[in-house]
PDB file with one MODEL, atoms N, CA, C and O in Angstrom:
MODEL        1
ATOM      1  N   UNK A   1      11.188 -55.824 -27.896  1.00  0.00           N
ATOM      2  CA  UNK A   1      10.174 -54.803 -27.903  1.00  0.00           C
ATOM      3  C   UNK A   1       9.802 -54.468 -26.470  1.00  0.00           C
ATOM      4  O   UNK A   1       9.601 -55.362 -25.649  1.00  0.00           O
ATOM      5  N   UNK A   2       9.715 -53.217 -26.180  1.00  0.00           N
ATOM      6  CA  UNK A   2       9.346 -52.784 -24.843  1.00  0.00           C
ATOM      7  C   UNK A   2       7.840 -52.611 -24.750  1.00  0.00           C
ATOM      8  O   UNK A   2       7.191 -52.177 -25.702  1.00  0.00           O
ATOM      9  N   UNK A   3       7.297 -52.953 -23.600  1.00  0.00           N
ATOM     10  CA  UNK A   3       5.864 -52.778 -23.377  1.00  0.00           C
ATOM     11  C   UNK A   3       5.583 -51.310 -23.105  1.00  0.00           C
ATOM     12  O   UNK A   3       6.416 -50.607 -22.532  1.00  0.00           O
ATOM     13  N   UNK A   4       4.422 -50.854 -23.510  1.00  0.00           N
ATOM     14  CA  UNK A   4       4.053 -49.473 -23.262  1.00  0.00           C
ATOM     15  C   UNK A   4       3.688 -49.290 -21.798  1.00  0.00           C
ATOM     16  O   UNK A   4       3.471 -50.263 -21.076  1.00  0.00           O
ATOM     17  N   UNK A   5       3.622 -48.039 -21.365  1.00  0.00           N
ATOM     18  CA  UNK A   5       3.264 -47.755 -19.974  1.00  0.00           C
ATOM     19  C   UNK A   5       1.863 -48.252 -19.653  1.00  0.00           C
ATOM     20  O   UNK A   5       1.618 -48.720 -18.541  1.00  0.00           O
ATOM     21  N   UNK A   6       0.934 -48.161 -20.611  1.00  0.00           N
ATOM     22  CA  UNK A   6      -0.435 -48.635 -20.385  1.00  0.00           C
ATOM     23  C   UNK A   6      -0.442 -50.145 -20.159  1.00  0.00           C
ATOM     24  O   UNK A   6      -1.148 -50.641 -19.281  1.00  0.00           O
ATOM     25  N   UNK A   7       0.348 -50.877 -20.955  1.00  0.00           N
ATOM     26  CA  UNK A   7       0.436 -52.329 -20.784  1.00  0.00           C
ATOM     27  C   UNK A   7       0.994 -52.681 -19.411  1.00  0.00           C
ATOM     28  O   UNK A   7       0.508 -53.597 -18.747  1.00  0.00           O
ATOM     29  N   UNK A   8       2.015 -51.947 -18.996  1.00  0.00           N
ATOM     30  CA  UNK A   8       2.627 -52.216 -17.701  1.00  0.00           C
ATOM     31  C   UNK A   8       1.642 -51.943 -16.573  1.00  0.00           C
ATOM     32  O   UNK A   8       1.533 -52.731 -15.634  1.00  0.00           O
ATOM     33  N   UNK A   9       0.919 -50.816 -16.666  1.00  0.00           N
ATOM     34  CA  UNK A   9      -0.009 -50.488 -15.586  1.00  0.00           C
ATOM     35  C   UNK A   9      -1.147 -51.504 -15.517  1.00  0.00           C
ATOM     36  O   UNK A   9      -1.614 -51.830 -14.425  1.00  0.00           O
ATOM     37  N   UNK A  10      -1.602 -52.012 -16.671  1.00  0.00           N
ATOM     38  CA  UNK A  10      -2.630 -53.053 -16.667  1.00  0.00           C
ATOM     39  C   UNK A  10      -2.109 -54.323 -16.021  1.00  0.00           C
ATOM     40  O   UNK A  10      -2.827 -54.984 -15.271  1.00  0.00           O
ATOM     41  N   UNK A  11      -0.862 -54.665 -16.308  1.00  0.00           N
ATOM     42  CA  UNK A  11      -0.257 -55.862 -15.729  1.00  0.00           C
ATOM     43  C   UNK A  11      -0.106 -55.705 -14.221  1.00  0.00           C
ATOM     44  O   UNK A  11      -0.429 -56.618 -13.461  1.00  0.00           O
ATOM     45  N   UNK A  12       0.380 -54.556 -13.793  1.00  0.00           N
ATOM     46  CA  UNK A  12       0.556 -54.303 -12.364  1.00  0.00           C
ATOM     47  C   UNK A  12      -0.800 -54.322 -11.665  1.00  0.00           C
ATOM     48  O   UNK A  12      -0.927 -54.879 -10.575  1.00  0.00           O
ATOM     49  N   UNK A  13      -1.812 -53.718 -12.284  1.00  0.00           N
ATOM     50  CA  UNK A  13      -3.149 -53.701 -11.698  1.00  0.00           C
ATOM     51  C   UNK A  13      -3.692 -55.124 -11.555  1.00  0.00           C
ATOM     52  O   UNK A  13      -4.279 -55.466 -10.529  1.00  0.00           O
ATOM     53  N   UNK A  14      -3.494 -55.952 -12.586  1.00  0.00           N
ATOM     54  CA  UNK A  14      -3.961 -57.330 -12.547  1.00  0.00           C
ATOM     55  C   UNK A  14      -3.241 -58.122 -11.456  1.00  0.00           C
ATOM     56  O   UNK A  14      -3.865 -58.900 -10.734  1.00  0.00           O
ATOM     57  N   UNK A  15      -1.941 -57.924 -11.340  1.00  0.00           N
ATOM     58  CA  UNK A  15      -1.179 -58.632 -10.305  1.00  0.00           C
ATOM     59  C   UNK A  15      -1.626 -58.207  -8.915  1.00  0.00           C
ATOM     60  O   UNK A  15      -1.721 -59.038  -8.011  1.00  0.00           O
ATOM     61  N   UNK A  16      -1.899 -56.919  -8.738  1.00  0.00           N
ATOM     62  CA  UNK A  16      -2.365 -56.424  -7.442  1.00  0.00           C
ATOM     63  C   UNK A  16      -3.738 -57.009  -7.117  1.00  0.00           C
ATOM     64  O   UNK A  16      -3.986 -57.422  -5.984  1.00  0.00           O
ATOM     65  N   UNK A  17      -4.628 -57.045  -8.105  1.00  0.00           N
ATOM     66  CA  UNK A  17      -5.952 -57.628  -7.891  1.00  0.00           C
ATOM     67  C   UNK A  17      -5.840 -59.095  -7.472  1.00  0.00           C
ATOM     68  O   UNK A  17      -6.573 -59.553  -6.596  1.00  0.00           O
ATOM     69  N   UNK A  18      -4.926 -59.820  -8.098  1.00  0.00           N
ATOM     70  CA  UNK A  18      -4.748 -61.235  -7.738  1.00  0.00           C
ATOM     71  C   UNK A  18      -4.232 -61.370  -6.311  1.00  0.00           C
ATOM     72  O   UNK A  18      -4.680 -62.249  -5.574  1.00  0.00           O
ATOM     73  N   UNK A  19      -3.304 -60.517  -5.913  1.00  0.00           N
ATOM     74  CA  UNK A  19      -2.773 -60.570  -4.553  1.00  0.00           C
ATOM     75  C   UNK A  19      -3.848 -60.252  -3.521  1.00  0.00           C
ATOM     76  O   UNK A  19      -3.847 -60.795  -2.416  1.00  0.00           O
ATOM     77  N   UNK A  20      -4.768 -59.360  -3.898  1.00  0.00           N
ATOM     78  CA  UNK A  20      -5.856 -58.988  -2.994  1.00  0.00           C
ATOM     79  C   UNK A  20      -7.031 -59.956  -3.082  1.00  0.00           C
ATOM     80  O   UNK A  20      -8.084 -59.731  -2.485  1.00  0.00           O
ATOM     81  N   UNK A  21      -6.835 -61.040  -3.839  1.00  0.00           N
ATOM     82  CA  UNK A  21      -7.854 -62.076  -4.026  1.00  0.00           C
ATOM     83  C   UNK A  21      -9.117 -61.546  -4.708  1.00  0.00           C
ATOM     84  O   UNK A  21     -10.211 -62.067  -4.489  1.00  0.00           O
ATOM     85  N   UNK A  22      -8.961 -60.513  -5.532  1.00  0.00           N
ATOM     86  CA  UNK A  22     -10.093 -60.003  -6.305  1.00  0.00           C
ATOM     87  C   UNK A  22     -10.265 -60.849  -7.560  1.00  0.00           C
ATOM     88  O   UNK A  22      -9.316 -61.465  -8.045  1.00  0.00           O
ATOM     89  N   UNK A  23     -11.465 -60.868  -8.065  1.00  0.00           N
ATOM     90  CA  UNK A  23     -11.755 -61.646  -9.263  1.00  0.00           C
ATOM     91  C   UNK A  23     -11.096 -61.021 -10.486  1.00  0.00           C
ATOM     92  O   UNK A  23     -11.161 -59.808 -10.687  1.00  0.00           O
ATOM     93  N   UNK A  24     -10.461 -61.863 -11.301  1.00  0.00           N
ATOM     94  CA  UNK A  24      -9.871 -61.407 -12.561  1.00  0.00           C
ATOM     95  C   UNK A  24     -10.416 -62.230 -13.726  1.00  0.00           C
ATOM     96  O   UNK A  24      -9.744 -62.379 -14.746  1.00  0.00           O
ATOM     97  N   UNK A  25     -11.630 -62.763 -13.582  1.00  0.00           N
ATOM     98  CA  UNK A  25     -12.201 -63.661 -14.588  1.00  0.00           C
ATOM     99  C   UNK A  25     -12.372 -62.996 -15.944  1.00  0.00           C
ATOM    100  O   UNK A  25     -12.290 -63.673 -16.969  1.00  0.00           O
ATOM    101  N   UNK A  26     -12.613 -61.663 -15.979  1.00  0.00           N
ATOM    102  CA  UNK A  26     -12.844 -60.989 -17.260  1.00  0.00           C
ATOM    103  C   UNK A  26     -11.606 -60.244 -17.755  1.00  0.00           C
ATOM    104  O   UNK A  26     -11.695 -59.449 -18.691  1.00  0.00           O
ATOM    105  N   UNK A  27     -10.461 -60.491 -17.139  1.00  0.00           N
ATOM    106  CA  UNK A  27      -9.218 -59.845 -17.532  1.00  0.00           C
ATOM    107  C   UNK A  27      -8.389 -60.832 -18.338  1.00  0.00           C
ATOM    108  O   UNK A  27      -8.014 -61.887 -17.827  1.00  0.00           O
ATOM    109  N   UNK A  28      -8.096 -60.500 -19.605  1.00  0.00           N
ATOM    110  CA  UNK A  28      -7.299 -61.434 -20.405  1.00  0.00           C
ATOM    111  C   UNK A  28      -5.881 -61.566 -19.849  1.00  0.00           C
ATOM    112  O   UNK A  28      -5.292 -60.593 -19.378  1.00  0.00           O
ATOM    113  N   UNK A  29      -5.353 -62.767 -19.910  1.00  0.00           N
ATOM    114  CA  UNK A  29      -4.001 -62.985 -19.415  1.00  0.00           C
ATOM    115  C   UNK A  29      -2.964 -62.360 -20.346  1.00  0.00           C
ATOM    116  O   UNK A  29      -1.961 -61.814 -19.887  1.00  0.00           O
ATOM    117  N   UNK A  30      -3.208 -62.441 -21.642  1.00  0.00           N
ATOM    118  CA  UNK A  30      -2.306 -61.864 -22.630  1.00  0.00           C
ATOM    119  C   UNK A  30      -3.092 -60.916 -23.520  1.00  0.00           C
ATOM    120  O   UNK A  30      -4.246 -61.182 -23.856  1.00  0.00           O
ATOM    121  N   UNK A  31      -2.471 -59.820 -23.896  1.00  0.00           N
ATOM    122  CA  UNK A  31      -3.085 -58.874 -24.814  1.00  0.00           C
ATOM    123  C   UNK A  31      -2.494 -59.129 -26.192  1.00  0.00           C
ATOM    124  O   UNK A  31      -1.276 -59.104 -26.367  1.00  0.00           O
ATOM    125  N   UNK A  32      -3.348 -59.370 -27.156  1.00  0.00           N
ATOM    126  CA  UNK A  32      -2.904 -59.678 -28.522  1.00  0.00           C
ATOM    127  C   UNK A  32      -2.937 -58.394 -29.348  1.00  0.00           C
ATOM    128  O   UNK A  32      -4.002 -57.806 -29.536  1.00  0.00           O
ATOM    129  N   UNK A  33      -1.789 -57.961 -29.837  1.00  0.00           N
ATOM    130  CA  UNK A  33      -1.696 -56.737 -30.619  1.00  0.00           C
ATOM    131  C   UNK A  33      -1.506 -57.013 -32.095  1.00  0.00           C
ATOM    132  O   UNK A  33      -0.926 -56.190 -32.802  1.00  0.00           O
ATOM    133  N   UNK A  34      -1.975 -58.140 -32.573  1.00  0.00           N
ATOM    134  CA  UNK A  34      -1.843 -58.503 -33.974  1.00  0.00           C
ATOM    135  C   UNK A  34      -3.046 -59.349 -34.354  1.00  0.00           C
ATOM    136  O   UNK A  34      -3.858 -59.714 -33.503  1.00  0.00           O
ATOM    137  N   UNK A  35      -3.151 -59.653 -35.630  1.00  0.00           N
ATOM    138  CA  UNK A  35      -4.211 -60.542 -36.093  1.00  0.00           C
ATOM    139  C   UNK A  35      -3.644 -61.428 -37.191  1.00  0.00           C
ATOM    140  O   UNK A  35      -2.726 -61.022 -37.904  1.00  0.00           O
ATOM    141  N   UNK A  36      -4.178 -62.624 -37.329  1.00  0.00           N
ATOM    142  CA  UNK A  36      -3.789 -63.550 -38.389  1.00  0.00           C
ATOM    143  C   UNK A  36      -4.971 -63.731 -39.323  1.00  0.00           C
ATOM    144  O   UNK A  36      -6.107 -63.877 -38.871  1.00  0.00           O
ATOM    145  N   UNK A  37      -4.709 -63.723 -40.630  1.00  0.00           N
ATOM    146  CA  UNK A  37      -5.769 -63.944 -41.609  1.00  0.00           C
ATOM    147  C   UNK A  37      -5.915 -65.440 -41.854  1.00  0.00           C
ATOM    148  O   UNK A  37      -5.113 -66.241 -41.374  1.00  0.00           O
ATOM    149  N   UNK A  38      -6.941 -65.803 -42.604  1.00  0.00           N
ATOM    150  CA  UNK A  38      -7.178 -67.219 -42.906  1.00  0.00           C
ATOM    151  C   UNK A  38      -6.060 -67.838 -43.728  1.00  0.00           C
ATOM    152  O   UNK A  38      -5.824 -69.043 -43.649  1.00  0.00           O
ATOM    153  N   UNK A  39      -5.363 -67.011 -44.525  1.00  0.00           N
ATOM    154  CA  UNK A  39      -4.259 -67.529 -45.332  1.00  0.00           C
ATOM    155  C   UNK A  39      -2.898 -67.299 -44.649  1.00  0.00           C
ATOM    156  O   UNK A  39      -1.874 -67.176 -45.321  1.00  0.00           O
ATOM    157  N   UNK A  40      -2.900 -67.242 -43.302  1.00  0.00           N
ATOM    158  CA  UNK A  40      -1.688 -67.137 -42.470  1.00  0.00           C
ATOM    159  C   UNK A  40      -0.859 -65.886 -42.715  1.00  0.00           C
ATOM    160  O   UNK A  40       0.369 -65.927 -42.640  1.00  0.00           O
ATOM    161  N   UNK A  41      -1.519 -64.788 -43.005  1.00  0.00           N
ATOM    162  CA  UNK A  41      -0.815 -63.507 -43.092  1.00  0.00           C
ATOM    163  C   UNK A  41      -0.950 -62.794 -41.759  1.00  0.00           C
ATOM    164  O   UNK A  41      -1.959 -62.930 -41.067  1.00  0.00           O
ATOM    165  N   UNK A  42       0.076 -62.033 -41.409  1.00  0.00           N
ATOM    166  CA  UNK A  42       0.125 -61.342 -40.133  1.00  0.00           C
ATOM    167  C   UNK A  42      -0.280 -59.891 -40.330  1.00  0.00           C
ATOM    168  O   UNK A  42       0.253 -59.211 -41.208  1.00  0.00           O
ATOM    169  N   UNK A  43      -1.217 -59.410 -39.523  1.00  0.00           N
ATOM    170  CA  UNK A  43      -1.655 -58.020 -39.571  1.00  0.00           C
ATOM    171  C   UNK A  43      -1.169 -57.351 -38.292  1.00  0.00           C
ATOM    172  O   UNK A  43      -1.486 -57.791 -37.187  1.00  0.00           O
ATOM    173  N   UNK A  44      -0.379 -56.263 -38.461  1.00  0.00           N
ATOM    174  CA  UNK A  44       0.233 -55.575 -37.329  1.00  0.00           C
ATOM    175  C   UNK A  44      -0.219 -54.119 -37.262  1.00  0.00           C
ATOM    176  O   UNK A  44      -0.603 -53.543 -38.280  1.00  0.00           O
ATOM    177  N   UNK A  45      -0.178 -53.523 -36.076  1.00  0.00           N
ATOM    178  CA  UNK A  45      -0.414 -52.090 -35.974  1.00  0.00           C
ATOM    179  C   UNK A  45       0.666 -51.316 -36.720  1.00  0.00           C
ATOM    180  O   UNK A  45       1.784 -51.805 -36.884  1.00  0.00           O
ATOM    181  N   UNK A  46       0.340 -50.124 -37.164  1.00  0.00           N
ATOM    182  CA  UNK A  46       1.261 -49.331 -37.986  1.00  0.00           C
ATOM    183  C   UNK A  46       2.631 -49.122 -37.365  1.00  0.00           C
ATOM    184  O   UNK A  46       3.638 -49.204 -38.069  1.00  0.00           O
ATOM    185  N   UNK A  47       2.697 -48.857 -36.080  1.00  0.00           N
ATOM    186  CA  UNK A  47       3.957 -48.491 -35.446  1.00  0.00           C
ATOM    187  C   UNK A  47       4.949 -49.629 -35.250  1.00  0.00           C
ATOM    188  O   UNK A  47       6.073 -49.382 -34.814  1.00  0.00           O
ATOM    189  N   UNK A  48       4.575 -50.857 -35.554  1.00  0.00           N
ATOM    190  CA  UNK A  48       5.460 -51.997 -35.299  1.00  0.00           C
ATOM    191  C   UNK A  48       6.238 -52.477 -36.516  1.00  0.00           C
ATOM    192  O   UNK A  48       7.067 -53.380 -36.391  1.00  0.00           O
ATOM    193  N   UNK A  49       5.998 -51.908 -37.671  1.00  0.00           N
ATOM    194  CA  UNK A  49       6.605 -52.436 -38.896  1.00  0.00           C
ATOM    195  C   UNK A  49       8.133 -52.481 -38.829  1.00  0.00           C
ATOM    196  O   UNK A  49       8.733 -53.506 -39.153  1.00  0.00           O
ATOM    197  N   UNK A  50       8.760 -51.394 -38.417  1.00  0.00           N
ATOM    198  CA  UNK A  50      10.223 -51.358 -38.401  1.00  0.00           C
ATOM    199  C   UNK A  50      10.797 -52.270 -37.312  1.00  0.00           C
ATOM    200  O   UNK A  50      11.847 -52.883 -37.507  1.00  0.00           O
ATOM    201  N   UNK A  51      10.123 -52.359 -36.184  1.00  0.00           N
ATOM    202  CA  UNK A  51      10.575 -53.239 -35.112  1.00  0.00           C
ATOM    203  C   UNK A  51      10.499 -54.697 -35.546  1.00  0.00           C
ATOM    204  O   UNK A  51      11.440 -55.462 -35.334  1.00  0.00           O
ATOM    205  N   UNK A  52       9.389 -55.076 -36.148  1.00  0.00           N
ATOM    206  CA  UNK A  52       9.227 -56.450 -36.617  1.00  0.00           C
ATOM    207  C   UNK A  52      10.227 -56.766 -37.721  1.00  0.00           C
ATOM    208  O   UNK A  52      10.790 -57.860 -37.754  1.00  0.00           O
ATOM    209  N   UNK A  53      10.452 -55.809 -38.628  1.00  0.00           N
ATOM    210  CA  UNK A  53      11.421 -56.022 -39.701  1.00  0.00           C
ATOM    211  C   UNK A  53      12.812 -56.309 -39.129  1.00  0.00           C
ATOM    212  O   UNK A  53      13.528 -57.174 -39.633  1.00  0.00           O
ATOM    213  N   UNK A  54      13.186 -55.588 -38.088  1.00  0.00           N
ATOM    214  CA  UNK A  54      14.487 -55.802 -37.447  1.00  0.00           C
ATOM    215  C   UNK A  54      14.557 -57.185 -36.809  1.00  0.00           C
ATOM    216  O   UNK A  54      15.560 -57.885 -36.950  1.00  0.00           O
ATOM    217  N   UNK A  55      13.502 -57.578 -36.112  1.00  0.00           N
ATOM    218  CA  UNK A  55      13.473 -58.896 -35.467  1.00  0.00           C
ATOM    219  C   UNK A  55      13.567 -60.013 -36.503  1.00  0.00           C
ATOM    220  O   UNK A  55      14.301 -60.983 -36.309  1.00  0.00           O
ATOM    221  N   UNK A  56      12.830 -59.879 -37.594  1.00  0.00           N
ATOM    222  CA  UNK A  56      12.831 -60.894 -38.651  1.00  0.00           C
ATOM    223  C   UNK A  56      14.215 -60.995 -39.291  1.00  0.00           C
ATOM    224  O   UNK A  56      14.701 -62.097 -39.547  1.00  0.00           O
ATOM    225  N   UNK A  57      14.854 -59.846 -39.553  1.00  0.00           N
ATOM    226  CA  UNK A  57      16.197 -59.855 -40.143  1.00  0.00           C
ATOM    227  C   UNK A  57      17.199 -60.528 -39.206  1.00  0.00           C
ATOM    228  O   UNK A  57      18.027 -61.322 -39.652  1.00  0.00           O
ATOM    229  N   UNK A  58      17.131 -60.219 -37.922  1.00  0.00           N
ATOM    230  CA  UNK A  58      18.045 -60.837 -36.950  1.00  0.00           C
ATOM    231  C   UNK A  58      17.822 -62.341 -36.849  1.00  0.00           C
ATOM    232  O   UNK A  58      18.741 -63.086 -36.509  1.00  0.00           O
ATOM    233  N   UNK A  59      16.616 -62.785 -37.138  1.00  0.00           N
ATOM    234  CA  UNK A  59      16.309 -64.222 -37.112  1.00  0.00           C
ATOM    235  C   UNK A  59      16.755 -64.916 -38.393  1.00  0.00           C
ATOM    236  O   UNK A  59      16.657 -66.138 -38.504  1.00  0.00           O
ATOM    237  N   UNK A  60      17.246 -64.138 -39.367  1.00  0.00           N
ATOM    238  CA  UNK A  60      17.740 -64.723 -40.611  1.00  0.00           C
ATOM    239  C   UNK A  60      16.653 -64.998 -41.631  1.00  0.00           C
ATOM    240  O   UNK A  60      16.830 -65.829 -42.522  1.00  0.00           O
ATOM    241  N   UNK A  61      15.532 -64.307 -41.511  1.00  0.00           N
ATOM    242  CA  UNK A  61      14.430 -64.515 -42.443  1.00  0.00           C
ATOM    243  C   UNK A  61      14.176 -63.242 -43.245  1.00  0.00           C
ATOM    244  O   UNK A  61      14.892 -62.251 -43.103  1.00  0.00           O
ATOM    245  N   UNK A  62      13.161 -63.286 -44.076  1.00  0.00           N
ATOM    246  CA  UNK A  62      12.836 -62.162 -44.949  1.00  0.00           C
ATOM    247  C   UNK A  62      11.382 -61.769 -44.711  1.00  0.00           C
ATOM    248  O   UNK A  62      10.520 -62.632 -44.540  1.00  0.00           O
ATOM    249  N   UNK A  63      11.114 -60.473 -44.699  1.00  0.00           N
ATOM    250  CA  UNK A  63       9.772 -59.957 -44.473  1.00  0.00           C
ATOM    251  C   UNK A  63       9.219 -59.391 -45.777  1.00  0.00           C
ATOM    252  O   UNK A  63       9.840 -58.527 -46.396  1.00  0.00           O
ATOM    253  N   UNK A  64       8.055 -59.878 -46.191  1.00  0.00           N
ATOM    254  CA  UNK A  64       7.373 -59.352 -47.376  1.00  0.00           C
ATOM    255  C   UNK A  64       6.198 -58.510 -46.896  1.00  0.00           C
ATOM    256  O   UNK A  64       5.306 -59.017 -46.216  1.00  0.00           O
ATOM    257  N   UNK A  65       6.195 -57.224 -47.246  1.00  0.00           N
ATOM    258  CA  UNK A  65       5.165 -56.293 -46.782  1.00  0.00           C
ATOM    259  C   UNK A  65       4.247 -55.925 -47.939  1.00  0.00           C
ATOM    260  O   UNK A  65       4.708 -55.543 -49.014  1.00  0.00           O
ATOM    261  N   UNK A  66       2.935 -56.044 -47.706  1.00  0.00           N
ATOM    262  CA  UNK A  66       1.925 -55.606 -48.666  1.00  0.00           C
ATOM    263  C   UNK A  66       1.100 -54.536 -47.972  1.00  0.00           C
ATOM    264  O   UNK A  66       0.402 -54.814 -46.997  1.00  0.00           O
ATOM    265  N   UNK A  67       1.182 -53.312 -48.480  1.00  0.00           N
ATOM    266  CA  UNK A  67       0.459 -52.184 -47.882  1.00  0.00           C
ATOM    267  C   UNK A  67      -0.905 -52.074 -48.556  1.00  0.00           C
ATOM    268  O   UNK A  67      -0.996 -51.715 -49.730  1.00  0.00           O
ATOM    269  N   UNK A  68      -1.954 -52.380 -47.816  1.00  0.00           N
ATOM    270  CA  UNK A  68      -3.309 -52.362 -48.367  1.00  0.00           C
ATOM    271  C   UNK A  68      -4.131 -51.179 -47.869  1.00  0.00           C
ATOM    272  O   UNK A  68      -5.361 -51.206 -47.901  1.00  0.00           O
ATOM    273  N   UNK A  69      -3.434 -50.135 -47.405  1.00  0.00           N
ATOM    274  CA  UNK A  69      -4.157 -48.959 -46.925  1.00  0.00           C
ATOM    275  C   UNK A  69      -4.868 -48.255 -48.066  1.00  0.00           C
ATOM    276  O   UNK A  69      -4.409 -48.273 -49.208  1.00  0.00           O
ATOM    277  N   UNK A  70      -5.982 -47.643 -47.745  1.00  0.00           N
ATOM    278  CA  UNK A  70      -6.732 -46.858 -48.715  1.00  0.00           C
ATOM    279  C   UNK A  70      -6.092 -45.473 -48.791  1.00  0.00           C
ATOM    280  O   UNK A  70      -5.920 -44.817 -47.764  1.00  0.00           O
ATOM    281  N   UNK A  71      -5.739 -45.021 -49.992  1.00  0.00           N
ATOM    282  CA  UNK A  71      -5.069 -43.726 -50.133  1.00  0.00           C
ATOM    283  C   UNK A  71      -6.041 -42.565 -49.960  1.00  0.00           C
ATOM    284  O   UNK A  71      -5.604 -41.421 -49.835  1.00  0.00           O
ATOM    285  N   UNK A  72      -7.337 -42.824 -49.950  1.00  0.00           N
ATOM    286  CA  UNK A  72      -8.319 -41.776 -49.732  1.00  0.00           C
ATOM    287  C   UNK A  72      -8.581 -40.977 -51.002  1.00  0.00           C
ATOM    288  O   UNK A  72      -8.000 -41.259 -52.051  1.00  0.00           O
ATOM    289  N   UNK A  73      -9.457 -39.979 -50.906  1.00  0.00           N
ATOM    290  CA  UNK A  73      -9.775 -39.157 -52.085  1.00  0.00           C
ATOM    291  C   UNK A  73      -8.589 -38.283 -52.463  1.00  0.00           C
ATOM    292  O   UNK A  73      -7.823 -37.832 -51.611  1.00  0.00           O
ATOM    293  N   UNK A  74      -8.463 -38.061 -53.743  1.00  0.00           N
ATOM    294  CA  UNK A  74      -7.335 -37.224 -54.215  1.00  0.00           C
ATOM    295  C   UNK A  74      -7.810 -35.936 -54.765  1.00  0.00           C
ATOM    296  O   UNK A  74      -7.002 -35.117 -55.203  1.00  0.00           O
TER     297      UNK A  74
ENDMDL
END
């Protein structure tokens, strides 16, 4: 998976701040783009489903997807 331009610019900015000896205490080292539920289910942003499915297949595993989106008023 390729990092987005925003992620890269944040990383470059953080590295530059560190080189200039600026404080980075409130800058997270890693950006988490997913969430885990209490029952160990993975919640991903919409645009990553096909990428993750490909990675899981290449790893020799199976991906079970449950779409819990609200369909809205009809």
